[in-house]
GUKE-419824 format. One line per 4 residues: number of its first residue (from 0); their letters; for each residue x, y negated, z negated of C-alpha. Coordinates in pm, 1 decimal, padded with zeros to 6 digits, m for minus. Example, Ala and Ser with C-alpha at 12.3 -4.5 7.8 and 13.67 -1.06 7.14 Angstrom:
<torvos>
0 = AS = 01230.0/00450.0/m00780.0; 01367.0/00106.0/m00714.0
</torvos>
This chain:
<torvos>
0 = MDDD = 04086.2/00721.4/m01212.0; 04017.8/00858.7/m01578.9; 03627.7/00941.1/m01506.9; 03734.4/01158.2/m01186.6
4 = SSSY = 03975.2/01350.8/m01368.7; 03739.6/01406.6/m01665.0; 03428.6/01512.5/m01413.6; 03638.9/01733.6/m01218.5
8 = LRRR = 03751.7/01926.0/m01524.9; 03392.7/01916.9/m01698.4; 03285.8/02047.7/m01359.8; 03490.3/02342.9/m01373.5
12 = RFLA = 03384.4/02408.6/m01719.9; 03052.5/02408.9/m01593.6; 03137.3/02638.9/m01256.0; 03302.7/02881.1/m01553.6
16 = TGAA = 03029.6/02883.6/m01826.3; 02676.4/02739.0/m01711.8; 02624.7/02946.8/m01372.7; 02505.8/03207.8/m01430.0
20 = ALSG = 02229.9/03080.3/m01651.2; 02053.0/02884.2/m01366.9; 01950.8/02964.6/m01039.6; 02247.0/03087.4/m00926.1
24 = ALAG = 02334.4/02790.9/m00631.4; 02637.7/02697.6/m00698.6; 02778.3/03074.5/m00731.3; 02836.4/02991.9/m00323.7
28 = CNGL = 02912.9/02632.1/m00441.7; 02844.3/02432.3/m00068.4; 02973.1/02129.5/m00251.5; 02872.3/01796.3/m00142.0
32 = PGGS = 03183.0/01509.8/m00259.6; 02967.1/01273.7/m00487.7; 02825.6/00956.9/m00296.8; 02826.4/01171.7/00064.1
36 = SGGG = 02455.0/01290.6/00179.3; 02261.1/01546.0/00062.8; 02189.6/01874.0/00264.8; 02361.4/02101.8/00092.9
40 = GGDG = 02659.7/02238.7/00288.2; 02962.8/02256.3/00087.5; 03354.6/02356.8/00131.3; 03387.3/02568.0/m00231.1
44 = SGTI = 03605.9/02354.8/m00386.1; 03458.2/02310.8/m00707.6; 03219.8/01905.4/m00660.5; 02880.3/01956.1/m00839.2
48 = TLSS = 02621.8/02027.7/m00570.0; 02253.6/01926.0/m00531.6; 02144.4/02311.7/m00492.0; 02120.9/02406.7/m00866.4
52 = FRGS = 01872.4/02108.4/m00859.4; 01671.1/02123.4/m00560.9; 01371.7/02373.3/m00563.9; 01297.5/02596.0/m00284.8
56 = GPLV = 00966.4/02700.0/m00048.3; 00853.8/02511.9/00286.8; 00810.5/02197.7/00126.4; 01159.1/02115.4/00090.4
60 = EGRA = 01311.9/02308.5/00396.5; 01554.4/02036.1/00595.5; 01558.4/01738.6/00360.6; 01681.8/01379.6/00488.0
64 = SLSG = 02025.7/01253.7/00377.6; 02014.8/01146.2/00013.5; 02205.4/00810.8/m00158.7; 02216.9/00677.7/m00457.8
68 = TRIA = 02422.0/00716.5/m00834.5; 02555.0/01086.5/m00848.5; 02619.2/01229.1/m01193.8; 02982.3/01244.0/m01081.5
72 = DLPD = 02945.8/00880.2/m01047.5; 02875.1/00872.6/m01430.2; 03028.7/00881.7/m01788.5; 03018.8/01210.7/m01946.7
76 = LSGE = 02701.8/01326.5/m02183.2; 02896.4/01395.0/m02558.1; 02767.9/01412.6/m02832.6; 02387.3/01502.4/m02962.9
80 = LTVY = 02104.7/01297.2/m02902.0; 01703.5/01376.6/m03023.2; 01472.5/01380.2/m02739.7; 01073.4/01300.6/m02783.5
84 = LGGG = 00946.6/01565.2/m02497.6; 00591.7/01398.8/m02430.5; 00425.3/01645.9/m02175.6; 00702.4/01802.4/m02000.1
88 = EGGL = 00558.2/01935.8/m01712.1; 00522.8/02328.1/m01753.4; 00891.7/02329.3/m01932.2; 01047.1/02241.7/m01564.7
92 = YREL = 01135.4/01891.0/m01787.7; 01339.6/02129.6/m02070.3; 01519.7/02321.1/m01749.0; 01656.0/01978.9/m01712.7
96 = LSMF = 01761.7/01927.8/m02016.6; 01870.0/02239.4/m02048.2; 02060.2/02204.5/m01719.6; 02248.7/01904.8/m01849.3
100 = SQLY = 02373.3/02097.9/m02178.8; 02549.2/02357.4/m01965.7; 02666.5/02082.6/m01733.1; 02821.3/01902.6/m02039.7
104 = PDFT = 02952.9/02133.2/m02320.0; 02999.7/01852.4/m02546.9; 02631.4/01771.4/m02470.0; 02380.6/01899.9/m02730.1
108 = VRPR = 01996.3/01768.7/m02671.6; 01724.1/01825.1/m02945.4; 01414.4/01811.4/m02775.2; 01106.4/01705.5/m03013.5
112 = EGGT = 00761.8/01823.1/m02818.3; 00413.2/01731.0/m02791.9; 00182.0/01500.6/m02636.3; 00244.8/01180.9/m02498.2
116 = AQLA = 00012.5/00995.0/m02734.7; 00059.3/01193.5/m02998.4; 00457.7/01149.7/m03009.4; 00405.8/00743.9/m02940.1
120 = NTII = 00212.0/00714.9/m03216.5; 00473.6/01004.0/m03465.6; 00756.3/00708.0/m03285.3; 00551.8/00395.7/m03409.2
124 = EEGE = 00475.2/00562.6/m03760.4; 00842.1/00645.6/m03840.1; 00916.9/00279.3/m03773.0; 01322.7/00217.1/m03774.2
128 = NSPA = 01364.0/00553.3/m03973.1; 01272.0/00769.6/m03648.5; 01495.3/01062.1/m03606.7; 01428.5/00989.5/m03228.1
132 = DVFW = 01688.5/00840.6/m02953.2; 01501.1/00883.1/m02656.6; 01102.5/00872.5/m02585.8; 01032.2/01066.0/m02226.0
136 = AVDA = 00723.9/01081.5/m02168.8; 00499.5/01143.1/m01871.1; 00284.4/00878.0/m01917.9; 00340.2/00498.0/m01913.0
140 = GSLG = 00049.0/00412.6/m02146.7; 00224.7/00599.4/m02409.7; 00556.5/00449.2/m02350.8; 00354.4/00091.3/m02351.9
144 = AVAE = 00218.9/00149.9/m02730.5; 00608.7/00251.9/m02798.7; 00728.8/m00093.2/m02648.0; 00486.3/m00282.8/m02785.3
148 = ADMA = 00491.0/m00200.0/m03115.8; 00876.7/m00298.3/m03064.4; 01041.8/00068.0/m03113.7; 01248.3/00053.6/m02754.7
152 = TTLS = 01503.7/m00129.8/m02700.3; 01569.1/m00322.8/m02364.6; 01800.5/m00179.8/m02119.7; 02046.4/m00291.3/m01976.3
156 = SDVV = 02040.6/m00372.0/m01646.8; 02253.3/m00133.7/m01469.5; 02009.5/00148.8/m01577.1; 01703.0/00004.3/m01418.8
160 = ESVP = 01838.1/m00175.2/m01103.7; 01769.1/00131.2/m00853.9; 01367.8/00096.5/m00989.0; 01136.1/m00066.5/m00828.5
164 = QEFH = 01038.1/m00371.6/m01086.1; 00662.7/m00258.8/m01104.4; 00812.0/00105.4/m01263.6; 00992.4/m00077.6/m01552.9
168 = PTDQ = 00781.2/m00377.2/m01641.4; 00937.1/m00492.3/m01998.0; 01280.1/m00325.3/m01910.5; 01193.5/m00143.1/m02256.7
172 = WVGT = 01101.5/00153.4/m02046.8; 01185.8/00314.7/m01716.7; 01010.2/00499.9/m01515.0; 01178.9/00838.4/m01371.9
176 = AGRA = 00908.1/01016.0/m01146.6; 00591.2/00934.3/m01005.0; 00247.4/01096.4/m00945.0; 00022.2/00873.6/m00652.9
180 = RSVP = m00386.1/00880.9/m00653.0; m00432.3/01042.3/m00332.2; m00760.3/01190.5/m00085.2; m00709.7/01527.0/00018.2
184 = YNTN = m00876.1/01598.8/00289.4; m00987.6/01909.0/00502.6; m00819.4/01817.0/00881.4; m01097.9/02040.1/01019.8
188 = ELSA = m01352.7/01854.6/00879.1; m01200.9/01461.2/00857.1; m00984.3/01287.1/01037.8; m00737.1/00987.9/00857.1
192 = SDIP = m00926.4/00769.2/01024.1; m01254.1/00864.8/00822.9; m01097.5/00752.1/00494.8; m01184.9/00414.6/00380.9
196 = DTVM = m00889.5/00186.2/00284.4; m01067.6/00105.4/m00031.4; m01182.4/00334.8/m00283.6; m01531.6/00104.2/m00290.7
200 = DFPD = m01635.4/00195.6/00018.4; m01605.7/00521.7/m00046.3; m01971.6/00606.6/m00148.6; m02105.6/00453.6/00171.8
204 = TPAL = m01916.8/00611.7/00336.7; m02149.9/00854.6/00600.2; m01896.0/01101.8/00643.5; m01833.0/01119.9/00262.5
208 = QGAM = m02174.1/01220.0/00207.2; m02225.9/01532.3/m00030.0; m01858.7/01584.1/00077.6; m01656.0/01446.2/m00186.2
212 = GWAP = m01458.4/01629.3/m00490.3; m01345.5/01486.1/m00846.2; m01245.3/01600.4/m01235.5; m01398.1/01391.8/m01420.0
216 = TYGA = m01293.5/01570.2/m01729.3; m00891.4/01548.7/m01595.1; m00688.5/01247.2/m01783.5; m00561.0/01167.1/m01424.2
220 = FQAF = m00874.7/01101.8/m01339.9; m01008.1/00887.1/m01630.4; m00681.3/00664.6/m01610.1; m00734.9/00587.1/m01239.4
224 = VTAM = m01124.7/00462.5/m01413.6; m00922.4/00302.1/m01656.9; m00731.4/00156.4/m01370.5; m01058.7/00045.8/m01143.0
228 = RLIE = m01240.9/m00126.5/m01447.7; m00923.3/m00297.2/m01560.8; m00887.7/m00448.6/m01133.3; m01288.1/m00462.6/m01030.3
232 = GESA = m01425.1/m00493.2/m01397.1; m01698.0/m00304.8/m01614.6; m01996.1/m00382.3/m01406.6; m01846.0/m00263.9/m01060.5
236 = TRQW = m01687.9/00051.3/m01239.2; m02082.8/00121.0/m01396.4; m02216.8/00087.7/m01003.0; m01921.2/00263.2/m00854.2
240 = LQSM = m01923.4/00588.4/m01050.4; m02310.8/00573.1/m00984.7; m02313.0/00561.5/m00631.8; m02059.1/00865.4/m00645.2
244 = LDSG = m02320.4/01044.0/m00809.5; m02597.1/00903.8/m00601.0; m02402.1/01045.5/m00293.2; m02336.1/01396.1/m00410.9
248 = VTEY = m02032.2/01417.8/m00521.2; m01905.5/01810.4/m00686.5; m01767.8/01827.1/m01021.2; m01460.2/02025.7/m01073.6
252 = PDEF = m01231.9/02126.6/m01334.9; m00963.5/01983.6/m01244.4; m00748.2/01842.9/m01000.4; m00546.5/02129.9/m00833.5
256 = LTSN = m00920.5/02331.3/m00797.2; m01027.3/02028.9/m00629.1; m00730.8/02018.7/m00423.7; m00809.4/02388.3/m00339.3
260 = AVAD = m01145.0/02329.3/m00281.3; m01083.0/02113.0/m00024.4; m00842.6/02335.5/00154.3; m01071.8/02618.8/00135.6
264 = GEIS = m01360.2/02363.2/00313.1; m01606.7/02362.0/00031.3; m01574.9/01990.8/00019.6; m01421.7/01778.6/00256.3
268 = AGFA = m01208.9/01585.2/00079.9; m01115.9/01461.9/m00274.3; m00966.3/01237.7/m00570.7; m00652.1/01401.8/m00693.6
272 = NHYY = m00272.4/01321.6/m00776.4; m00086.5/01365.3/m00453.8; 00124.5/01680.0/m00583.7; m00154.3/01915.9/m00645.9
276 = ALRV = m00219.1/01909.5/m00279.9; 00122.2/01962.9/m00235.7; 00099.5/02253.6/m00453.2; m00143.5/02429.7/m00246.8
280 = RSAR = m00005.3/02360.7/00041.5; 00330.2/02527.2/m00040.6; 00167.7/02857.9/m00119.8; m00076.3/02819.7/00167.4
284 = TDAP = 00154.9/02673.9/00487.2; m00110.7/02708.6/00698.1; m00376.5/02529.7/00497.8; m00610.8/02225.3/00663.6
288 = LDLA = m00496.0/01983.9/00395.8; m00374.8/01623.5/00468.3; m00356.6/01337.6/00244.7; m00490.3/00977.1/00267.6
292 = FTSG = m00398.4/00652.1/00044.0; m00638.1/00405.3/m00057.5; m00380.8/00094.4/m00045.6; m00405.9/m00221.2/m00296.2
296 = DAGA = m00689.7/m00121.3/m00552.9; m00719.7/00189.4/m00834.7; m00731.8/00487.2/m00589.0; m00359.9/00358.5/m00505.8
300 = LINV = m00246.0/00415.3/m00851.1; 00054.8/00481.3/m00932.8; 00136.3/00670.2/m01266.6; 00479.5/00726.6/m01390.1
304 = AGAA = 00675.6/00965.0/m01624.5; 00955.4/00745.3/m01776.7; 01198.8/00710.6/m02041.2; 01292.1/00463.8/m02367.7
308 = VIQG = 01577.9/00461.2/m02575.3; 01458.5/00399.1/m02947.1; 01503.4/00149.3/m03155.8; 01739.4/00245.7/m03468.8
312 = TDQQ = 01902.5/00485.3/m03296.9; 02262.4/00509.2/m03326.7; 02317.3/00667.5/m03028.6; 02230.3/00367.2/m02803.5
316 = ELAE = 02551.8/00414.0/m02537.1; 02495.2/00823.0/m02532.4; 02100.2/00732.8/m02517.4; 02127.8/00493.1/m02213.4
320 = NFVR = 02392.9/00709.9/m02049.0; 02122.4/00989.4/m02062.6; 01864.4/00802.9/m01907.9; 02106.4/00661.7/m01630.4
324 = HLLT = 02115.8/01061.3/m01562.2; 01754.0/01079.3/m01524.6; 01784.4/00814.4/m01192.8; 02102.4/01026.7/m01037.5
328 = VEAQ = 02028.4/01161.0/m00703.9; 02060.5/01477.5/m00855.2; 01813.4/01443.5/m01135.4; 01571.7/01284.4/m00905.8
332 = EFFA = 01621.9/01549.9/m00635.6; 01533.8/01765.3/m00921.3; 01167.9/01585.6/m01006.0; 01075.7/01596.8/m00633.8
336 = TRTF = 01138.1/01951.7/m00508.4; 01061.7/02085.6/m00795.8; 00723.3/01884.7/m00899.5; 00700.5/01754.0/m00610.3
340 = AYPM = 00670.1/01404.1/m00758.5; 00747.3/01079.2/m00636.9; 01154.3/01015.3/m00705.4; 01213.9/00634.1/m00850.9
344 = IPGV = 01502.3/00577.6/m00643.3; 01461.6/00459.0/m00278.8; 01743.4/00666.2/m00138.2; 01554.7/01001.9/m00265.4
348 = PPVG = 01259.6/01086.6/m00035.9; 00933.3/01259.7/m00139.7; 00871.1/01619.0/00017.0; 00588.1/01714.3/00225.6
352 = GLPS = 00642.3/01425.1/00475.9; 00451.5/01192.8/00207.6; 00558.4/00788.8/00253.9; 00789.7/00714.9/00035.7
356 = IDEL = 00709.4/00532.3/m00283.8; 00767.7/00179.9/m00112.0; 00573.5/00225.1/00127.5; 00264.1/00301.0/m00064.7
360 = NPPS = 00075.7/m00022.4/m00186.5; m00032.2/00066.9/m00498.8; m00271.2/m00239.5/m00749.4; m00094.1/m00492.5/m00922.6
364 = IDLQ = m00138.6/m00401.3/m01251.3; 00016.7/m00334.4/m01604.6; 00068.5/00051.6/m01635.6; 00075.1/00023.8/m02021.0
368 = ELSN = m00279.7/m00086.6/m02011.3; m00367.2/00269.7/m01908.3; m00373.1/00369.2/m02222.9; m00679.4/00147.9/m02321.7
372 = VEPT = m00857.8/00464.8/m02225.7; m01162.2/00455.1/m02490.2; m01372.1/00214.5/m02298.3; m01338.4/00390.8/m01971.1
376 = LQLM = m01472.4/00701.4/m02120.9; m01765.3/00550.2/m02319.7; m01842.6/00376.3/m01953.8; m01834.9/00724.6/m01818.7
380 = RDVG = m02026.1/00880.5/m02086.2; m02302.1/00599.8/m02050.3; m02362.7/00642.2/m01653.6; m02365.8/01078.4/m01721.0
384 = VL = m02035.6/01102.2/m01577.2; m01893.2/01311.4/m01885.8
</torvos>
């Protein structure tokens, strides 16, 4: 097949020119033929491997078999693409862009970086004269703002079909990696059965009195409160915030510090995105730290990074192919093992023994509405949380 032939040649170029700049994992070429299970074994035959994309550390050991579309299954990336990159997860997303550029010598990507809301506003102001071909952002609300401004094209069904419907609500953008709200708890102080199934019960749970921590200035926490406001209403959310204050919740500057405080026993449990606890456990394998998840409420919210192809681009085919690459087994393994994010395709499991994305029970909520955070901030100020 022609695609197979071109892919093989491209792989050989990659091995010759790109491996030195990567992690070195390709040097051994522990090849996994496209479409087979993951795991890192290889024959040195020159096939693309997962090992360059996979992270390392105790949480990454013993990965299960993986399935889904492989890079080798897709057409080559070829041409020039301008990607507006909102957020970027500490440079890791830039690293993935660099890997694609090294993998495909005929592919040049020009990232423009900034805050997600800032870049969304820029795209909307630029209109169809925007130089952006793709908007790749770590926040669904910013993607939703671009879509609502009719600045995102409708993605082809084969681009989005591998991702659960709630993470591509309009097909004008598609989730690429997820972060779940969770409850990190100290296993020396609590058991999973001590954590209520609904976040609204937390203020009245005896085991959690004076034992909880949160980071109300953190964007992820404000998105969680926004979800609560949308689901439960303003009055119930106000009451919940006040009740948490009355129960003696401890404030932290961010959710990584909240998770560390749980591991240290300063508090028994907290509110945080799931990956902060995994970062703690990756560095401190003996930390008495585990995660619980509520069900069907704001505490179970899953927000996503995602990508959209921008209206007016003259690189529609290349841009869509780029988004397809973000949803390959290799890229999803990159997100799972290097950022500890939730993969968006069911064939790639999360790290750390977490439940898979389809085993969680997030609320039925339009993620695009999370961009309306100002009423949430005012409510938090009124209660005295901010």
